[in-house]
C-alpha positions as a Markdown table, in Angstrom:
| # | Residue | x | y | z |
|---|---|---|---|---|
| 1 | Met | 71.8 | 7.8 | 236.5 |
| 2 | Thr | 72.2 | 11.2 | 235.2 |
| 3 | Ala | 74.1 | 12.1 | 232.2 |
| 4 | Ile | 76.9 | 13.8 | 234.5 |
| 5 | Ala | 77.2 | 10.6 | 236.6 |
| 6 | Ile | 77.6 | 8.7 | 233.5 |
| 7 | Ser | 80.0 | 11.0 | 232.1 |
| 8 | Arg | 82.0 | 10.9 | 235.3 |
| 9 | Ala | 82.0 | 7.1 | 235.3 |
| 10 | Glu | 83.2 | 7.2 | 231.9 |
| 11 | Ser | 86.2 | 9.6 | 232.4 |
| 12 | Ser | 87.2 | 7.6 | 235.4 |
| 13 | Val | 87.3 | 4.4 | 233.4 |
| 14 | Arg | 89.2 | 6.2 | 230.6 |
| 15 | Ser | 91.7 | 7.7 | 233.2 |
| 16 | Ser | 92.2 | 4.3 | 235.0 |
| 17 | Arg | 93.0 | 2.7 | 231.5 |
| 18 | Arg | 95.4 | 5.6 | 230.8 |
| 19 | Ser | 97.3 | 4.9 | 234.1 |
| 20 | Val | 97.4 | 1.2 | 233.4 |
| 21 | Val | 99.0 | 1.7 | 230.2 |
| 22 | Arg | 101.3 | 4.2 | 231.4 |
| 23 | Ala | 102.5 | 1.9 | 234.1 |
| 24 | Ile | 103.2 | -0.8 | 231.6 |
| 25 | Ala | 104.9 | 1.5 | 229.3 |
| 26 | Arg | 107.1 | 2.6 | 232.2 |
| 27 | Arg | 108.2 | -0.9 | 232.9 |
| 28 | Leu | 108.3 | -2.4 | 229.4 |
| 29 | Pro | 112.0 | -1.2 | 228.9 |
| 30 | Ala | 113.1 | -2.8 | 232.0 |
| 31 | Val | 111.5 | -6.3 | 231.1 |
| 32 | Ser | 112.8 | -6.0 | 227.6 |
| 33 | Arg | 116.4 | -5.3 | 228.9 |
| 34 | Gly | 115.9 | -8.1 | 231.5 |
| 35 | Leu | 114.6 | -10.6 | 228.9 |
| 36 | Leu | 117.3 | -9.9 | 226.3 |
| 37 | Gly | 120.0 | -9.8 | 228.9 |
| 38 | Phe | 118.9 | -13.2 | 230.1 |
| 39 | Val | 119.0 | -14.9 | 226.8 |
| 40 | Phe | 122.4 | -13.7 | 225.9 |
| 41 | Phe | 124.0 | -14.2 | 229.0 |
| 42 | Leu | 122.7 | -17.7 | 229.0 |
| 43 | Ala | 123.7 | -18.1 | 225.5 |
| 44 | Gly | 127.3 | -16.7 | 226.4 |
| 45 | Leu | 127.8 | -19.0 | 229.3 |
| 46 | Asn | 126.7 | -21.8 | 227.3 |
| 47 | Gly | 129.3 | -21.0 | 224.5 |
| 48 | Phe | 132.0 | -21.8 | 227.3 |
| 49 | Leu | 130.4 | -24.3 | 229.6 |
| 50 | Asn | 128.1 | -26.3 | 227.3 |
| 51 | Phe | 125.5 | -26.9 | 229.7 |
| 52 | Met | 122.5 | -27.0 | 227.3 |
| 53 | Pro | 122.2 | -29.8 | 225.0 |
| 54 | Ala | 123.2 | -29.5 | 221.2 |
| 55 | Pro | 120.6 | -30.0 | 218.8 |
| 56 | Thr | 120.5 | -33.8 | 217.5 |
| 57 | Ser | 120.0 | -33.1 | 214.0 |
| 58 | Met | 120.3 | -30.0 | 211.7 |
| 59 | Pro | 120.3 | -29.0 | 207.9 |
| 60 | Lys | 123.6 | -29.4 | 206.3 |
| 61 | Gly | 124.2 | -25.8 | 205.7 |
| 62 | Ala | 123.4 | -24.9 | 209.3 |
| 63 | Leu | 125.8 | -27.7 | 210.6 |
| 64 | Asp | 128.5 | -26.6 | 208.2 |
| 65 | Phe | 128.1 | -23.1 | 209.4 |
| 66 | Met | 128.4 | -23.9 | 213.1 |
| 67 | Val | 131.5 | -26.4 | 212.4 |
| 68 | Ala | 133.1 | -23.4 | 210.5 |
| 69 | Met | 132.7 | -21.1 | 213.4 |
| 70 | Val | 134.3 | -23.6 | 216.0 |
| 71 | His | 137.0 | -24.7 | 213.6 |
| 72 | Thr | 138.2 | -21.0 | 213.2 |
| 73 | Gly | 139.8 | -21.4 | 216.7 |
| 74 | Tyr | 138.6 | -18.0 | 217.9 |
| 75 | Phe | 135.3 | -16.9 | 216.4 |
| 76 | Phe | 133.0 | -19.1 | 218.5 |
| 77 | Gln | 134.9 | -18.0 | 221.7 |
| 78 | Leu | 134.7 | -14.3 | 220.6 |
| 79 | Leu | 130.9 | -14.7 | 219.9 |
| 80 | Ala | 130.2 | -16.4 | 223.3 |
| 81 | Gly | 132.3 | -13.6 | 224.8 |
| 82 | Thr | 130.5 | -10.8 | 223.3 |
| 83 | Gln | 127.0 | -12.4 | 224.2 |
| 84 | Leu | 128.2 | -13.0 | 227.8 |
| 85 | Leu | 129.3 | -9.5 | 228.2 |
| 86 | Ala | 126.5 | -7.9 | 226.6 |
| 87 | Gly | 124.0 | -10.0 | 228.3 |
| 88 | Ala | 125.8 | -9.2 | 231.7 |
| 89 | Leu | 125.7 | -5.2 | 230.8 |
| 90 | Leu | 122.0 | -5.5 | 230.1 |
| 91 | Leu | 121.2 | -7.5 | 233.5 |
| 92 | Ala | 123.2 | -5.1 | 235.3 |
| 93 | Asn | 121.6 | -2.1 | 233.6 |
| 94 | Arg | 124.9 | -0.6 | 232.9 |
| 95 | Tyr | 126.2 | 0.8 | 229.5 |
| 96 | Val | 122.9 | -0.4 | 227.9 |
| 97 | Pro | 123.7 | 1.5 | 224.4 |
| 98 | Leu | 126.9 | 0.0 | 224.3 |
| 99 | Ala | 125.6 | -3.5 | 225.0 |
| 100 | Leu | 122.7 | -2.8 | 222.3 |
| 101 | Leu | 125.4 | -2.0 | 219.7 |
| 102 | Leu | 127.3 | -5.0 | 220.5 |
| 103 | Leu | 124.5 | -7.3 | 220.1 |
| 104 | Ala | 123.2 | -5.8 | 216.9 |
| 105 | Pro | 125.3 | -7.7 | 214.3 |
| 106 | Val | 125.0 | -10.7 | 216.3 |
| 107 | Ile | 121.2 | -10.6 | 216.2 |
| 108 | Val | 121.2 | -9.7 | 212.3 |
| 109 | Asn | 123.2 | -13.0 | 212.0 |
| 110 | Ile | 120.8 | -14.8 | 214.3 |
| 111 | Val | 117.9 | -13.6 | 212.4 |
| 112 | Ala | 119.7 | -14.6 | 209.0 |
| 113 | Phe | 120.8 | -18.0 | 210.1 |
| 114 | His | 117.2 | -18.8 | 211.2 |
| 115 | Ala | 115.7 | -17.1 | 207.8 |
| 116 | Phe | 118.0 | -19.2 | 205.6 |
| 117 | Leu | 119.6 | -22.1 | 207.2 |
| 118 | Leu | 117.5 | -23.3 | 210.4 |
| 119 | Pro | 113.6 | -21.8 | 209.7 |
| 120 | Ser | 112.7 | -24.0 | 212.8 |
| 121 | Gly | 114.1 | -21.4 | 215.2 |
| 122 | Phe | 113.0 | -18.4 | 213.5 |
| 123 | Val | 110.4 | -17.4 | 216.1 |
| 124 | Met | 112.8 | -17.0 | 218.8 |
| 125 | Ala | 115.0 | -14.9 | 216.4 |
| 126 | Ala | 112.0 | -12.7 | 215.8 |
| 127 | Val | 111.5 | -12.3 | 219.6 |
| 128 | Val | 115.2 | -11.5 | 220.1 |
| 129 | Phe | 115.1 | -9.0 | 217.0 |
| 130 | Thr | 112.1 | -7.4 | 218.6 |
| 131 | Leu | 113.4 | -6.8 | 222.0 |
| 132 | Glu | 116.5 | -5.4 | 220.4 |
| 133 | Leu | 114.6 | -2.9 | 218.2 |
| 134 | His | 112.2 | -1.9 | 221.2 |
| 135 | Leu | 115.4 | -1.1 | 223.2 |
| 136 | Ala | 117.2 | 0.6 | 220.3 |
| 137 | Ile | 113.9 | 2.9 | 220.0 |
| 138 | Thr | 114.0 | 3.6 | 223.8 |
| 139 | Tyr | 117.4 | 4.4 | 223.9 |
| 140 | Arg | 117.4 | 6.4 | 220.6 |
| 141 | Ala | 118.8 | 9.6 | 222.4 |
| 142 | Ala | 122.0 | 7.9 | 223.2 |
| 143 | Tyr | 122.9 | 7.2 | 219.2 |
| 144 | Arg | 122.1 | 10.4 | 217.9 |
| 145 | Ser | 125.6 | 11.5 | 217.7 |
| 146 | Val | 126.8 | 8.2 | 216.2 |
| 147 | Leu | 124.2 | 8.8 | 213.4 |
| 148 | Ala | 125.1 | 12.1 | 212.6 |
| 149 | Ala | 126.0 | 12.8 | 209.0 |
| 150 | Arg | 128.7 | 15.4 | 209.9 |
| 151 | Val | 130.7 | 15.6 | 213.0 |
| 152 | Ser | 133.4 | 17.9 | 213.8 |
| 153 | Pro | 136.3 | 16.7 | 216.2 |
| 154 | Ala | 135.6 | 18.0 | 219.9 |
| 155 | Thr | 138.4 | 20.9 | 220.8 |
| 156 | Arg | 140.2 | 20.4 | 223.8 |
């Protein structure tokens, strides 16, 4: 084989690798959105229908926190409704930046809950946080006006 043929073969391999990487990169936001949407749609439905089994044992701090949310009379339902709505929006690919904004404080609390009260679920919390972060970076253009330091009101 000549040097030119080897060079062309290497170039062809590099080109096909780049096309595979580009194909994965194109589909990754949709996969992340689908996974995050599924997790929160399911969690929101479970908040209303209780079809997933509750944990049998939990540390006292984690149990106290969960009981306090239920005993407020509104917070647990609000949380489940927010998760259900945001999950449905992500699955339907509608108002994705809004859904990510709604889920951001929920995910921060999930990560804090598992970091401080129930470490056994921290891996799943980290995965959810990573999916949220990936999507927030993907949709960062939608947040430019929200993150502007100074904005003047729009004139009619």
